[in-house]
C-alpha positions in Angstrom: -9.0 2.5 -13.1 -6.6 0.1 -10.7 -6.3 -0.1 -7.2 -3.2 0.9 -5.7 -2.5 0.5 -1.6 -0.1 2.9 -1.1 2.2 2.1 2.3 4.5 4.8 3.2 5.7 6.2 6.0 7.3 9.7 4.8 4.5 12.6 4.4 6.2 13.9 1.1 7.4 11.0 -0.4 3.3 9.3 0.2 1.8 12.6 -0.8 3.7 13.0 -4.1 3.5 9.0 -5.0 -0.7 8.9 -4.7 -0.4 12.0 -6.8 1.6 10.3 -9.5 -1.0 7.6 -9.7 -3.9 9.5 -9.3 -2.5 11.4 -12.3 -2.3 8.3 -13.8 -5.9 7.5 -13.5 -5.3 4.7 -10.2 -7.5 4.9 -7.1 -4.9 4.8 -3.8 -5.7 3.1 -0.8 -4.3 4.5 1.6 -1.7 5.8 2.3 -0.9 4.5 5.3 2.1 5.0 7.4 2.7 1.6 9.5 2.6 -2.2 9.4 -0.7 -2.8 11.6 -2.7 -0.4 9.3 -1.5 -1.5 6.0 -2.6 -4.9 7.3 -6.1 -3.6 7.9 -6.9 -2.5 5.2 -5.6 -5.6 2.9 -8.0 -7.7 5.0 -10.8 -5.4 4.3 -10.1 -4.3 0.9 -7.4 -7.2 -0.5 -9.8 -8.8 -2.7 -10.3 -5.5 -4.4 -6.5 -4.1 -4.8 -4.7 -4.8 -8.1 -1.4 -3.8 -6.7 1.0 -2.5 -3.6 3.9 0.1 -3.7 5.4 -1.2 -0.4 8.1 0.8 1.5 10.0 -1.7 3.3 11.2 0.0 6.0 8.4 2.2 8.3 9.8 3.4 11.2 12.2 0.8 12.0 9.6 -1.5 11.3 9.8 -4.6 8.2 7.1 -4.3 6.3 7.1 -8.1 5.4 4.4 -9.3 7.4 2.3 -7.1 4.9 3.9 -8.1 1.2 2.8 -12.1 3.0 -0.7 -11.0 3.5 -1.1 -9.3 -0.2 0.9 -12.4 -1.7 -1.1 -14.8 0.1 -4.7 -12.8 -1.9 -2.6 -13.1 -4.9 -1.6 -9.5 -4.7 1.2 -8.3 -6.9 3.8 -5.5 -5.0 
């Protein structure tokens, strides 16, 4: 019953992780493959997220702004 944000730019990895989380009973928000898209979801859904899984390197861009936004909302990642 947990809502988890999934941020991963490799399609196969994102699909596999989403299946694993959904099979365990989680609702996956995303997956998203860019910092920009992840920040939009954190802004829209952040108060309803229970956690997040972040790929640190998204198309040669670091995911740190997303981590900062999640931390500001108290969402573990």
